[in-house]
Residue frames relative to the residue before (quaternion, step in Angstrom):
aa qw qx qy qz dx dy dz
M 1.0000 0.0000 0.0000 0.0000 0.00 0.00 0.00
K 0.1732 -0.7998 0.5723 0.0526 3.56 -0.54 1.18
L 0.2371 -0.7732 0.5749 0.1241 3.57 -0.81 1.04
S 0.4950 -0.6388 0.4926 0.3227 3.54 -1.10 0.64
K 0.6600 -0.5110 0.3659 0.4117 3.58 -1.24 0.37
G 0.6429 0.5331 -0.3214 0.4463 3.57 1.00 -0.79
M 0.6670 0.4886 -0.2973 0.4774 3.56 0.95 -0.88
T 0.6310 0.5241 -0.3296 0.4674 3.60 1.01 -0.78
A 0.6556 0.5011 -0.3087 0.4731 3.59 0.93 -0.87
F 0.6399 0.5255 -0.3215 0.4594 3.58 0.99 -0.80
I 0.6580 0.5018 -0.3065 0.4704 3.59 0.92 -0.89
I 0.6451 0.5054 -0.3201 0.4754 3.60 0.95 -0.83
F 0.6380 0.5242 -0.3230 0.4624 3.59 1.00 -0.81
I 0.6510 0.5077 -0.3123 0.4700 3.59 0.94 -0.88
I 0.6406 0.5148 -0.3239 0.4687 3.59 0.95 -0.84
F 0.6476 0.5168 -0.3128 0.4644 3.58 0.98 -0.83
V 0.6526 0.5072 -0.3149 0.4666 3.60 0.94 -0.87
V 0.6501 0.5021 -0.3182 0.4732 3.60 0.94 -0.84
F 0.6424 0.5182 -0.3197 0.4654 3.60 0.95 -0.85
A 0.6618 0.5060 -0.3076 0.4599 3.59 0.90 -0.92
Y 0.6565 0.5082 -0.3132 0.4612 3.60 0.94 -0.85
V 0.6659 0.4944 -0.3050 0.4681 3.59 0.86 -0.95
N 0.6470 0.5187 -0.3185 0.4593 3.57 0.94 -0.86
Y 0.6797 0.4837 -0.2883 0.4701 3.59 0.92 -0.87
A 0.7351 0.4574 -0.2455 0.4361 3.56 0.77 -1.04
Y 0.8120 0.2994 -0.1305 0.4837 3.59 0.89 -0.88
V 0.7260 0.3597 -0.2472 0.5315 3.61 1.22 -0.11
Y 0.7530 0.4275 -0.2349 0.4417 3.58 0.56 -1.17
Q 0.7108 0.4668 -0.2813 0.4447 3.61 0.69 -1.03
P 0.6646 0.4774 -0.3388 0.4644 3.67 0.81 -0.77
R 0.6329 0.5258 -0.3343 0.4596 3.57 1.03 -0.74
I 0.6526 0.5006 -0.3122 0.4755 3.59 0.95 -0.85
Q 0.6480 0.5125 -0.3218 0.4625 3.60 0.96 -0.81
K 0.6369 0.5196 -0.3241 0.4683 3.59 1.01 -0.77
I 0.6475 0.5098 -0.3153 0.4706 3.59 0.96 -0.85
E 0.6522 0.5052 -0.3165 0.4682 3.60 0.95 -0.84
Q 0.6398 0.5146 -0.3242 0.4698 3.60 1.00 -0.78
L 0.6547 0.5007 -0.3144 0.4711 3.58 0.95 -0.82
D 0.6170 0.5356 -0.3411 0.4649 3.60 1.04 -0.72
R 0.6535 0.4962 -0.3138 0.4778 3.59 0.96 -0.84
D 0.6442 0.5189 -0.3220 0.4606 3.60 0.97 -0.82
I 0.6390 0.5197 -0.3221 0.4667 3.59 1.01 -0.80
E 0.6403 0.5182 -0.3273 0.4630 3.60 0.95 -0.82
I 0.6549 0.5068 -0.3109 0.4664 3.59 0.93 -0.89
T 0.6613 0.5038 -0.3031 0.4659 3.57 0.94 -0.89
D 0.6328 0.5262 -0.3307 0.4619 3.61 0.98 -0.79
K 0.6511 0.5075 -0.3165 0.4673 3.59 0.97 -0.83
K 0.6582 0.5027 -0.3125 0.4652 3.58 0.97 -0.82
I 0.6315 0.5225 -0.3304 0.4680 3.59 1.02 -0.77
A 0.6566 0.5041 -0.3122 0.4662 3.59 0.92 -0.90
E 0.6518 0.5048 -0.3135 0.4712 3.58 0.97 -0.83
G 0.6474 0.5196 -0.3110 0.4628 3.58 1.00 -0.81
K 0.6412 0.5118 -0.3243 0.4709 3.59 1.03 -0.75
K 0.6328 0.5204 -0.3345 0.4657 3.60 1.02 -0.75
I 0.6569 0.5003 -0.3084 0.4723 3.58 0.95 -0.86
A 0.6536 0.5077 -0.3127 0.4662 3.58 0.95 -0.85
A 0.6426 0.5138 -0.3282 0.4640 3.60 0.99 -0.76
R 0.6502 0.5047 -0.3190 0.4699 3.61 1.00 -0.75
L 0.6660 0.5040 -0.3086 0.4552 3.59 1.00 -0.76
D 0.6370 0.5400 -0.3276 0.4419 3.59 1.11 -0.62
L 0.5976 0.5607 -0.3772 0.4314 3.59 1.12 -0.49
């Protein structure tokens, strides 16, 4: 079965669109969500460290 050039190009385009969607949905977005979660964890940890330093400074007086 011989496909025309137009049909071959269309199939390649569809494959590319599916690849791009899968890459975005299952690779890019989870990675971005993980980075955002780590950023939130870092902020929380920084606040706890600052609070701990304040408490330690009060205890040293």
